[in-house]
SEKOL-743047 format. One line per field, with one value per residue (C-alpha): residue in one letter; x, y, z. Coordinates in Angstrom, 1 decimal, always signed. Example, Ala and Ser with C-alpha at 12.3 -4.5 7.8 and 13.67 -1.06 7.14 Angstrom:
BEGIN
residu	(A,S)
u	(+12.3,+13.7)
v	(-4.5,-1.1)
w	(+7.8,+7.1)
This chain:
BEGIN
residu	(X,X,X,X,X,X,X,X,X,X,X,X,X,X,X,X,X,X,X,X,X,X,X,X,X,X,X,X,X,X,X,X,X,X,X,X,X,X,X,X,X,X,X,X,X,X,X,X,X,X,X,X,X,X,X,X,X,X,X,X,X,X,X,X,X,X,X,X,X,X,X,X,X,X,X,X,X,X,X,X,X,X,X,X,X,X,X,X,X,X,X,X,X,X,X,X,X,X,X,X,X,X,X,X,X,X,X,X,X,X,X,X,X,X,X,X,X,X,X,X,X,X,X,X,X,X,X,X,X,X,X,X,X,X,X,X,X,X,X,X,X,X,X,X,X,X,X,X,X,X,X,X,X,X,X,X,X,X,X,X,X,X,X,X,X,X,X,X,X,X,X,X,X,X,X,X,X,X,X,X,X,X,X,X,X,X,X,X,X,X,X,X,X,X,X,X,X,X,X,X,X,X,X,X,X,X,X,X,X,X,X,X,X,X,X,X,X,X,X,X,X,X,X,X,X,X,X,X,X,X,X,X,X,X,X,X,X,X,X,X,X,X,X,X,X,X,X,X,X,X,X,X,X,X,X,X,X,X,X,X,X,X,X,X,X,X,X,X,X,X,X,X,X,X,X,X,X,X,X,X,X,X,X,X,X,X,X,X,X,X,X,X,X,X,X,X,X,X,X,X,X,X,X,X,X,X,X,X,X,X,X,X,X,X,X,X,X,X,X,X,X,X,X,X,X,X,X,X,X,X,X,X,X,X,X,X,X,X,X,X,X,X,X,X,X,X,X,X,X,X,X,X,X,X,X,X,X,X,X,X,X,X,X,X,X,X,X,X,X,X,X,X,X,X,X,X,X,X,X,X,X,X,X,X,X,X,X,X,X,X,X,X,X,X,X,X,X,X,X,X,X,X,X,X,X,X,X,X,X,X,X,X,X,X,X,X,X,X,X,X,X,X,X,X,X,X,X,X,X,X,X,X,X,X,X,X,X,X,X,X,X,X,X,X,X,X,X,X,X,X,X,X,X,X,X,X,X,X,X,X,X,X,X,X,X,X,X,X,X,X,X,X,X,X,X,X,X,X,X,X,X,X,X,X,X,X,X,X,X,X,X,X,X,X,X,X,X,X,X,X,X,X,X,X,X,X,X,X,X,X,X,X,X,X,X,X,X,X,X,X,X,X,X,X,X,X,X,X,X,X,X,X,X,X,X,X,X,X,X,X,X,X,X,X,X,X,X,X,X,X,X,X,X,X,X,X,X,X,X,X,X,X,X,X,X,X,X,X,X,X,X,X,X,X,X,X,X,X,X,X,X,X,X,X,X,X,X,X,X,X,X,X,X,X,X,X,X,X,X,X,X,X,X,X,X,X,X,X,X,X,X,X,X,X,X,X,X,X,X,X,X,X)
u	(+0.0,+1.3,-0.5,-0.2,-1.3,-2.1,+1.1,+1.9,+4.9,+5.8,+8.6,+9.8,+6.8,+4.3,+2.2,+2.8,+0.9,-1.9,-2.8,-2.7,-3.9,-4.7,-4.3,-2.8,-3.8,-1.0,+0.3,-1.6,-0.3,-1.1,-0.8,+0.1,-1.2,-1.8,-1.1,+2.5,+3.7,+1.0,+3.6,+3.8,+7.6,+7.4,+5.0,+7.2,+10.2,+8.3,+7.4,+11.1,+12.3,+14.2,+12.0,+10.6,+7.1,+6.3,+3.3,+2.0,+3.8,+4.2,+3.8,+4.6,+5.6,+9.0,+10.8,+9.6,+12.3,+12.0,+13.2,+13.5,+15.9,+18.5,+18.8,+22.3,+22.7,+25.2,+28.6,+32.1,+33.8,+31.3,+29.0,+25.2,+25.1,+27.4,+25.6,+22.2,+23.6,+25.1,+21.7,+20.8,+23.1,+22.3,+23.2,+26.4,+27.5,+26.8,+28.6,+31.6,+31.6,+31.3,+34.6,+36.5,+34.9,+36.6,+33.9,+32.0,+28.9,+28.8,+29.4,+26.4,+24.2,+25.4,+24.5,+21.2,+20.3,+21.6,+19.2,+16.3,+16.7,+17.1,+20.6,+21.7,+19.1,+20.0,+22.2,+19.4,+16.9,+19.3,+19.9,+16.1,+15.4,+18.2,+17.0,+13.5,+14.8,+16.7,+20.2,+21.3,+24.1,+26.8,+25.5,+25.2,+29.0,+30.1,+31.2,+28.6,+30.7,+30.2,+26.4,+24.4,+22.5,+19.2,+20.7,+22.4,+19.0,+17.7,+20.5,+19.3,+15.8,+16.9,+18.9,+15.8,+13.5,+16.1,+16.4,+12.7,+11.8,+8.6,+7.6,+8.6,+8.5,+8.8,+8.8,+8.0,+10.0,+9.0,+10.6,+13.9,+12.2,+11.1,+7.7,+9.2,+10.8,+7.6,+5.6,+8.0,+7.9,+4.1,+4.2,+6.8,+4.8,+1.6,+3.2,+5.0,+4.2,+5.0,+3.4,+4.0,+3.6,+4.2,+4.1,+3.2,+1.4,+1.0,-2.7,-2.2,+0.3,-2.1,-5.0,-3.0,-1.0,-2.5,-5.5,-5.8,-5.3,-4.1,-5.0,-3.1,-4.8,-4.7,-2.4,-4.9,-4.9,-7.9,-7.7,-9.9,-10.3,-9.4,-7.2,-7.1,-10.3,-12.2,-10.7,-11.9,-15.4,-15.5,-14.0,-16.4,-19.3,-17.7,-17.2,-20.8,-22.0,-19.7,-21.1,-24.7,-24.0,-22.3,-25.3,-27.7,-25.7,-25.5,-29.3,-29.5,-27.1,-29.0,-32.2,-30.7,-29.1,-32.5,-34.3,-31.6,-31.8,-35.6,-36.1,-33.1,-34.8,-38.1,-38.4,-40.7,-38.3,-34.9,-34.0,-34.8,-32.8,-29.9,-30.1,-30.0,-27.1,-25.1,-26.0,-24.9,-21.5,-20.9,-21.7,-18.5,-18.4,-18.1,-15.4,-16.5,-15.0,-12.8,-11.1,-7.5,-7.6,-3.9,-4.5,-4.6,-2.9,-3.9,-1.9,-2.4,-3.8,-1.4,-2.1,-3.1,-0.4,-0.7,+0.4,+3.0,+4.8,+7.8,+9.0,+12.0,+13.4,+16.0,+17.4,+20.3,+21.1,+23.6,+26.5,+30.2,+29.9,+28.3,+24.7,+22.2,+19.3,+19.4,+17.1,+14.2,+11.1,+8.6,+5.8,+4.1,+1.0,-0.6,-3.2,-0.9,-0.5,+2.6,+4.1,+7.6,+8.1,+11.3,+13.7,+15.9,+19.1,+17.5,+17.3,+13.8,+15.3,+17.7,+14.7,+12.9,+15.9,+16.0,+12.3,+12.9,+15.9,+18.3,+20.2,+20.9,+20.6,+23.9,+22.4,+19.1,+16.8,+14.5,+12.1,+9.9,+7.4,+9.3,+6.6,+6.5,+7.1,+8.2,+7.8,+10.2,+9.9,+12.6,+13.5,+16.6,+14.5,+12.8,+16.2,+17.7,+15.0,+16.6,+15.5,+16.0,+13.5,+9.7,+7.5,+6.7,+10.4,+11.1,+8.2,+9.0,+12.6,+11.6,+8.6,+10.6,+8.5,+5.2,+2.9,+2.6,-1.0,+0.2,+2.9,+0.4,-2.1,+0.4,+1.2,-2.5,-3.0,-0.9,-2.2,+0.2,-2.2,-2.0,+0.6,+1.5,+3.2,+5.5,+6.6,+10.2,+10.9,+13.0,+9.9,+7.9,+7.3,+8.6,+5.1,+4.8,+8.3,+7.2,+4.1,+6.2,+8.6,+5.5,+4.3,+7.7,+8.0,+4.5,+4.7,+4.8,+1.8,+3.8,+2.4,+4.2,+4.7,+7.5,+7.1,+10.0,+8.8,+6.5,+4.8,+7.8,+7.0,+3.3,+0.7,-2.2,-4.6,-2.0,-1.4,-5.1,-5.3,-2.3,-4.0,-7.2,-5.2,-3.3,-6.6,-8.0,-4.7,-5.1,-1.5,+0.6,+2.0,+5.0,+5.3,+8.0,+6.5,+6.4,+2.8,+0.6,-2.6,-1.3,-0.2,-3.5,-5.6,-3.4,-1.6,-3.2,+0.0,+2.8,+6.4,+8.8,+12.4,+14.5,+17.4,+18.8,+15.7,+12.2,+9.2,+5.4,+4.1,+1.1,-0.8,-2.2,-0.4,-1.9,-0.2,+3.1,+2.7,+2.1,+5.3,+7.4,+6.1,+6.7,+10.3,+10.6,+9.4,+12.2,+10.9,+13.7,+11.8,+8.6,+6.8,+5.7,+3.0,-0.3,-2.1,-5.1,-8.6,-10.2,-13.8,-13.5,-11.9,-14.9,-17.4,-15.4,-15.2,-19.0,-19.5,-17.0,-18.7,-22.1,-20.7,-18.9,-21.7,-22.9,-19.4,-18.8,-22.1,-21.0,-17.7,-19.3,-21.9,-19.1,-17.0,-20.0,-20.7,-17.0,-16.8,-19.9,-18.6,-15.2,-16.8,-19.0,-15.9,-14.1,-17.0,-17.2,-13.4,-13.7,-16.5,-14.4,-11.4,-13.6,-17.1,-18.1,-18.0,-20.9,-24.1,-27.4,-27.9,-24.2,-24.4,-26.5,-24.3,-21.9,-18.3,-19.2,-22.1,-19.9,-17.2,-19.9,-21.1,-17.6,-17.0,-20.2,-19.1,-15.7,-17.3,-19.6,-16.5,-14.6,-17.6,-17.8,-14.1,-14.3,-17.1,-15.1,-11.9,-13.7,-15.6,-12.5,-10.4,-13.1,-13.0,-9.3,-9.4,-11.8)
v	(+0.0,+3.5,+6.4,+10.0,+12.1,+15.7,+16.4,+20.0,+21.1,+24.7,+25.4,+28.9,+30.5,+28.4,+25.6,+22.4,+20.0,+21.2,+18.7,+15.8,+12.6,+9.0,+5.4,+3.1,-0.6,-3.1,-4.8,-2.4,-1.0,+2.7,+5.1,+8.6,+11.0,+14.8,+17.6,+18.7,+20.7,+19.4,+18.1,+14.3,+14.1,+16.2,+13.8,+10.9,+12.6,+12.8,+9.1,+8.1,+10.5,+12.8,+15.8,+16.6,+18.0,+21.3,+19.6,+16.0,+12.7,+9.6,+6.4,+2.8,-0.3,+0.1,-2.7,-1.6,-1.8,+1.1,+1.0,+4.0,+5.2,+7.7,+10.9,+10.0,+7.1,+4.4,+4.7,+3.3,+0.1,-2.3,-4.2,-3.9,-7.5,-7.0,-3.7,-5.4,-8.4,-5.9,-4.3,-7.2,-6.0,-8.8,-11.4,-9.6,-9.2,-12.9,-14.1,-12.0,-13.2,-16.8,-16.5,-15.3,-16.7,-19.7,-20.3,-23.4,-22.5,-19.0,-20.5,-22.8,-19.9,-18.0,-20.9,-21.4,-17.7,-17.7,-20.6,-18.8,-15.6,-17.7,-16.4,-19.1,-18.2,-14.5,-14.5,-15.9,-13.4,-10.5,-11.6,-12.0,-8.5,-7.0,-8.9,-7.6,-4.0,-4.5,-5.8,-8.9,-11.1,-9.1,-5.8,-7.2,-7.6,-4.2,-1.4,+1.1,+4.0,+2.7,+3.5,+6.7,+8.2,+6.6,+3.1,+3.8,+4.7,+1.3,-0.4,+1.6,+0.5,-3.2,-3.0,-1.5,-4.3,-6.9,-5.7,-6.6,-3.9,-4.1,-0.6,+0.1,+3.8,+4.6,+8.1,+7.9,+4.7,+4.4,+7.7,+6.0,+2.9,+1.9,+0.2,-3.3,-2.6,-0.8,-3.9,-6.1,-3.7,-3.8,-7.6,-7.5,-5.0,-7.0,-9.9,-7.8,-8.9,-5.7,-2.3,-0.2,+3.5,+4.7,+8.2,+7.6,+9.3,+6.1,+5.3,+1.7,+1.1,+2.7,+0.6,-2.7,-2.5,-0.4,-1.2,+2.3,+5.8,+8.5,+11.8,+14.9,+18.2,+21.6,+20.2,+17.5,+13.8,+11.6,+7.8,+6.0,+2.3,+0.8,+1.8,+5.1,+4.5,+3.8,+6.9,+9.0,+7.8,+8.3,+11.7,+12.8,+11.8,+13.6,+16.8,+16.6,+16.4,+19.3,+21.4,+20.5,+21.5,+24.7,+25.6,+24.9,+27.0,+29.8,+29.8,+29.8,+32.8,+34.8,+34.1,+35.2,+38.3,+39.2,+38.8,+41.0,+43.7,+43.9,+43.7,+45.4,+48.8,+47.6,+47.6,+44.6,+42.4,+43.9,+41.2,+38.4,+40.2,+40.6,+36.9,+35.9,+38.3,+36.4,+33.1,+34.4,+35.6,+32.1,+30.2,+28.7,+28.9,+25.6,+25.8,+25.5,+22.6,+24.6,+23.2,+24.3,+26.7,+26.1,+22.4,+22.7,+21.5,+22.7,+21.6,+24.0,+22.2,+21.8,+22.5,+19.4,+17.4,+14.5,+11.1,+9.8,+12.2,+9.9,+6.6,+4.6,+1.9,-0.4,+2.4,+2.0,+4.5,+4.8,+6.8,+7.0,+4.7,+2.0,+1.2,+0.7,-0.1,-1.8,-2.5,-0.3,-0.1,+2.4,+4.6,+7.4,+9.1,+12.4,+10.6,+7.9,+7.3,+5.2,+4.0,+2.7,-0.3,-1.9,-1.8,+1.3,+1.0,-0.9,+2.2,+3.9,+7.3,+6.7,+5.9,+9.0,+11.1,+9.5,+10.3,+13.9,+14.3,+14.8,+11.8,+10.9,+7.2,+5.4,+3.1,+2.9,+5.8,+8.1,+10.4,+13.1,+15.7,+19.0,+21.1,+19.0,+20.6,+18.3,+19.0,+16.9,+16.7,+15.3,+15.6,+17.6,+20.4,+20.7,+20.7,+23.3,+25.9,+29.2,+29.4,+33.2,+33.8,+33.8,+31.7,+35.0,+35.7,+32.1,+32.1,+35.7,+34.5,+31.5,+33.1,+35.8,+38.3,+37.1,+39.7,+39.9,+38.6,+35.5,+34.8,+35.0,+32.9,+30.1,+30.3,+30.4,+27.1,+25.5,+27.4,+30.3,+33.2,+36.4,+36.4,+32.8,+34.0,+36.3,+34.0,+32.9,+29.4,+28.8,+29.1,+26.6,+22.9,+20.2,+19.7,+23.4,+23.3,+20.2,+22.1,+25.1,+22.8,+21.4,+24.9,+25.8,+22.8,+23.2,+26.9,+26.2,+23.9,+20.7,+18.0,+15.4,+15.3,+13.1,+12.8,+11.0,+10.3,+13.4,+12.4,+12.1,+15.4,+15.4,+14.4,+12.2,+15.0,+16.7,+13.3,+12.9,+16.5,+15.7,+12.5,+14.4,+17.1,+14.5,+12.8,+16.2,+17.0,+16.4,+15.7,+12.5,+11.3,+9.1,+8.3,+6.8,+6.3,+3.9,+5.2,+2.4,+4.4,+7.0,+4.4,+2.6,+5.7,+7.5,+4.9,+3.0,+1.2,-0.4,-0.7,-3.0,-1.7,-4.8,-6.9,-4.1,-3.3,-1.9,-4.0,-3.6,-5.5,-7.6,-7.6,-5.4,-3.8,-6.5,-9.1,-7.3,-7.1,-10.9,-11.5,-9.2,-10.8,-14.3,-13.3,-12.0,-15.3,-17.2,-17.8,-16.0,-16.1,-14.8,-16.4,-14.7,-12.1,-13.8,-12.9,-10.8,-11.6,-8.2,-9.4,-12.2,-9.9,-7.5,-10.3,-11.6,-8.1,-7.7,-11.0,-10.2,-6.8,-8.5,-11.3,-8.9,-6.4,-7.9,-8.0,-4.3,-3.4,-5.4,-3.6,-0.2,-0.9,-2.2,+0.9,+3.2,+1.3,+1.4,+5.1,+5.7,+3.5,+5.1,+8.5,+7.2,+5.7,+9.0,+10.9,+8.6,+8.9,+12.7,+12.5,+10.1,+12.5,+15.7,+15.0,+18.7,+18.1,+15.5,+16.3,+14.4,+11.1,+10.7,+13.7,+11.6,+8.5,+7.5,+6.6,+2.9,+3.2,+5.0,+2.3,-0.4,+1.6,+1.9,-1.8,-2.4,+0.0,-1.7,-5.2,-3.9,-2.3,-5.6,-7.4,-4.7,-4.9,-8.7,-8.4,-5.7,-7.8,-10.9,-9.1,-7.2,-10.4,-12.0,-9.0,-9.1,-12.8,-12.1)
w	(+0.0,-1.0,+0.7,-0.4,+2.5,+1.7,-0.2,-0.9,-2.9,-3.8,-6.3,-7.2,-5.4,-7.4,-5.8,-7.9,-5.6,-3.4,-0.6,-3.1,-1.5,-2.6,-1.4,-4.0,-3.5,-3.0,-6.2,-8.3,-11.6,-11.6,-14.6,-13.3,-15.9,-16.4,-18.8,-19.5,-16.5,-14.1,-11.7,-12.4,-12.1,-9.0,-7.4,-8.4,-6.8,-3.6,-3.8,-4.1,-1.5,-3.8,-2.8,+0.6,+0.5,+2.2,+3.8,+4.0,+3.6,+1.4,+3.5,+2.5,+4.4,+6.1,+4.1,+0.7,-2.0,-4.3,-7.9,-10.3,-13.0,-12.0,-14.2,-15.3,-17.7,-16.9,-18.6,-18.5,-19.9,-18.3,-20.7,-20.7,-19.5,-16.5,-15.6,-15.5,-13.4,-10.9,-10.4,-8.1,-5.3,-2.9,-5.5,-6.4,-2.8,-2.0,-5.1,-4.2,-0.6,-1.7,-3.5,-0.5,+2.7,+4.4,+7.0,+5.8,+7.9,+6.3,+2.9,+3.4,+4.4,+1.3,-1.1,+0.6,+0.1,-3.5,-4.2,-2.5,-4.6,-7.8,-8.3,-10.7,-13.4,-13.2,-16.3,-18.4,-16.9,-17.6,-21.2,-21.8,-20.5,-22.7,-25.8,-25.2,-25.1,-28.4,-27.3,-29.3,-28.0,-29.6,-28.3,-24.7,-24.7,-25.9,-23.5,-22.4,-23.7,-27.3,-27.0,-27.5,-24.6,-25.7,-25.7,-22.3,-20.9,-22.2,-20.1,-17.1,-17.7,-18.1,-14.8,-13.0,-14.3,-13.4,-9.8,-9.3,-6.7,-4.6,-5.9,-9.5,-10.5,-14.2,-15.7,-19.4,-20.0,-23.7,-24.7,-25.5,-27.0,-30.4,-31.0,-30.7,-27.3,-26.1,-27.0,-25.0,-22.0,-22.0,-21.9,-19.1,-16.9,-17.3,-15.5,-12.9,-9.3,-7.4,-7.4,-10.5,-10.8,-14.4,-15.9,-19.5,-22.4,-24.3,-24.6,-25.5,-22.7,-20.2,-21.5,-21.7,-18.5,-15.7,-13.6,-12.0,-13.4,-11.0,-12.6,-11.6,-12.3,-10.6,-7.9,-6.9,-7.7,-8.3,-8.5,-11.2,-11.6,-15.0,-17.9,-19.9,-21.9,-18.6,-17.1,-20.0,-19.7,-15.9,-16.2,-18.9,-16.6,-13.7,-15.8,-17.0,-13.4,-12.5,-15.3,-14.4,-10.8,-11.9,-14.1,-11.3,-8.8,-11.3,-11.7,-7.9,-7.7,-10.2,-8.3,-5.0,-6.7,-8.2,-4.8,-3.0,-5.7,-5.5,-1.8,-0.1,-0.1,+1.3,+5.1,+5.2,+3.3,+4.2,+6.7,+4.2,+1.6,+4.0,+4.8,+1.2,+0.5,+3.2,+1.7,-1.7,-0.2,+1.3,-1.9,-3.2,-7.0,-8.9,-11.5,-15.1,-17.1,-19.5,-22.5,-23.1,-26.1,-26.8,-27.4,-31.2,-34.3,-37.8,-40.9,-43.9,-46.9,-49.8,-53.5,-55.5,-57.3,-59.6,-58.3,-57.7,-55.3,-55.0,-56.7,-55.7,-58.0,-56.5,-54.4,-52.0,-49.3,-46.4,-45.0,-45.9,-48.9,-46.6,-47.6,-44.8,-47.1,-50.5,-53.3,-52.0,-54.2,-52.9,-54.3,-52.3,-53.7,-52.5,-50.3,-48.8,-45.1,-44.3,-41.0,-41.0,-38.7,-37.4,-34.5,-33.9,-35.9,-38.8,-41.0,-40.5,-40.1,-43.0,-45.2,-44.0,-44.9,-48.3,-48.8,-47.6,-50.1,-47.3,-48.5,-52.1,-53.3,-53.7,-56.3,-58.1,-58.8,-56.9,-58.7,-57.1,-58.2,-58.9,-57.2,-54.1,-50.7,-47.8,-44.1,-42.1,-38.2,-36.0,-32.3,-33.3,-34.5,-31.1,-29.3,-31.7,-31.1,-29.8,-26.2,-26.2,-29.1,-29.2,-31.5,-33.3,-33.9,-35.1,-37.6,-38.8,-39.5,-41.6,-43.4,-45.1,-47.0,-45.4,-43.9,-40.0,-40.4,-42.4,-39.7,-36.9,-38.8,-39.1,-35.4,-34.5,-36.3,-33.6,-30.6,-30.4,-30.3,-28.4,-25.6,-26.4,-29.6,-27.6,-24.7,-24.7,-25.9,-22.8,-20.7,-22.8,-22.0,-24.2,-25.7,-26.6,-28.3,-30.3,-31.4,-32.5,-34.4,-36.3,-37.0,-38.5,-40.8,-42.2,-43.0,-46.7,-46.7,-47.5,-49.8,-47.7,-43.9,-42.5,-38.7,-36.9,-33.3,-33.1,-29.8,-27.4,-25.6,-26.0,-23.4,-24.1,-25.0,-27.3,-29.0,-29.7,-31.1,-33.4,-34.6,-35.4,-37.3,-39.3,-40.3,-41.4,-43.4,-47.1,-47.9,-47.6,-44.3,-43.4,-39.6,-37.5,-34.0,-31.1,-30.4,-31.5,-31.1,-33.6,-36.1,-36.0,-36.4,-39.1,-41.2,-44.0,-45.1,-43.1,-44.4,-42.5,-42.4,-41.6,-42.8,-44.9,-46.9,-46.8,-47.8,-47.5,-44.5,-45.6,-42.3,-39.6,-36.7,-34.5,-36.7,-36.4,-32.6,-32.4,-34.4,-32.2,-29.0,-30.4,-31.1,-27.5,-26.2,-28.0,-31.5,-33.5,-36.8,-35.4,-38.3,-41.5,-41.5,-42.4,-45.6,-44.9,-46.3,-45.9,-46.6,-44.0,-41.5,-41.9,-41.3,-38.3,-36.8,-37.0,-35.3,-32.7,-31.9,-31.5,-29.4,-27.0,-26.6,-23.4,-21.9,-22.8,-21.1,-18.0,-18.0,-18.3,-15.6,-13.2,-13.9,-13.1,-9.9,-8.9,-9.5,-7.3,-4.6,-4.6,-4.2,-1.4,+0.4,+0.0,+1.5,+4.5,+5.0,+5.0,+7.6,+9.8,+9.7,+10.1,+11.6,+11.0,+7.2,+7.5,+5.7,+5.3,+6.9,+7.7,+10.0,+12.4,+12.3,+15.1,+14.3,+14.6,+12.2,+9.7,+10.0,+9.3,+6.3,+5.0,+5.3,+3.4,+0.6,+0.5,+0.1,-2.7,-4.3,-4.2,-5.8,-8.6,-9.2,-9.5,-12.1,-13.9,-14.0,-15.2,-17.9,-18.9,-19.1,-21.3,-23.6,-23.9,-24.6,-27.5)
């Protein structure tokens, strides 16, 4: 059990967390979510003890073993394999002691403990984790200093998973992973036996792995049962109730104000008017559910061009006379939506640069429309923004000769209106900088958008806005992303970059997922992608939807019941801690009666959770 008790954190004069409180069930998998800048990483630092709260506490059992990734990636001459093995400190210490101790009794105890902690299978477990995160046998034996920062962070993640802590804390672990490693991580976390708290903006990961969502907003946290889709439904209902209560209160306020205005001057009703004025003053306003106006992406529509935009004929491409990809045949039309699949290092970015004409083919031919404009987004563009400039200064510089109105219109398409256009880039969040980079690369209304990991700095809401904007965009799109949700909703064609070439993948993303997970389970070939019968798939999908309708209704009903019961339990807990806050029937209850009622609510909640889990498992099983 992890308890957050009224945690308040103030940084730089600003309140980040404001009496945030929640009780996380033991062995739960919790997704910690919130908009960029909401304070998720701050809350996690409180959990791991890196930051002391100004008020409140974070309580957990005394012997809980915490696991989290340090900010600095591992380095040196040690190999990834040795680094991961060393993460189990008890095993490493016992193995070292066993080599030097001369006490036979102590040696017996050491061997007994090594057997208990399954120390002798550790090398196999370490290798399995490293393979899942993309390290083949040769890579596991190379020194850490031969790797880039992103690969070193994978080693840090592997070491953390291998250490098997009681409470596993992960802050956006998939940011350094490709789709294949992300799929493996999801599978690993599903089977994890400890408690997991994970900050993530990956909708599929949050749906497939977690069983609770801890939502951070306005410095407060709210715990919702279920994955991200369940959270969205529950939150939508909650916001609707809040808006209805606000409208009702506003009507009551107007009624009171009208009465006070009409009756204050009359002696016969002055006292009543004064009483209503006091009631009006005491009425706490209910906040309106406001959408963030800056949460917007709008890609300008390009002029029409005849197909094809690009054709490649037996093209080879690489660096320093060394080809990375060979014999690539590819055609891109104006309405194409492609996703490039394959592990990092296989050549996805190389192919993207070839499409963008940043690399010339070493062999073969590539032809493109002379009038075609290309917008190419990479993380480097986000990192290279001048932090001392404003969005307006950046856009004015690249849109030479454009009117101020045209410059501001392009910024407005991406949420940089009014004062937001003149804020310094240095004060912006990673998501805002990514949005600015997208605004800059689309200034000329490109016919083709190439997006290389566009979601790394975006929260879930921003990613959804980007997906919607891409689906409204009339040009062609090429995506490299580990965000499965984005690929599924945007891409119509899949291209697998593997074994030194790029080939159409004749199957769905689910087929590709199955192949990757089979490889991770020890089947090196993974099997070929099955041929897809679209007509049969359509019929099967209709039958599946009909068959599962009852289960979905059961899940939704259980989620509504759980939400109601959790709110009731929270209200009872508030009364138990502060009897003066009681209203209605609970105001007349004794402490014993309240405890009995709480136990009854808890029992009903357990029953609802059991129904929800069984129905959810049946849905997942298909």
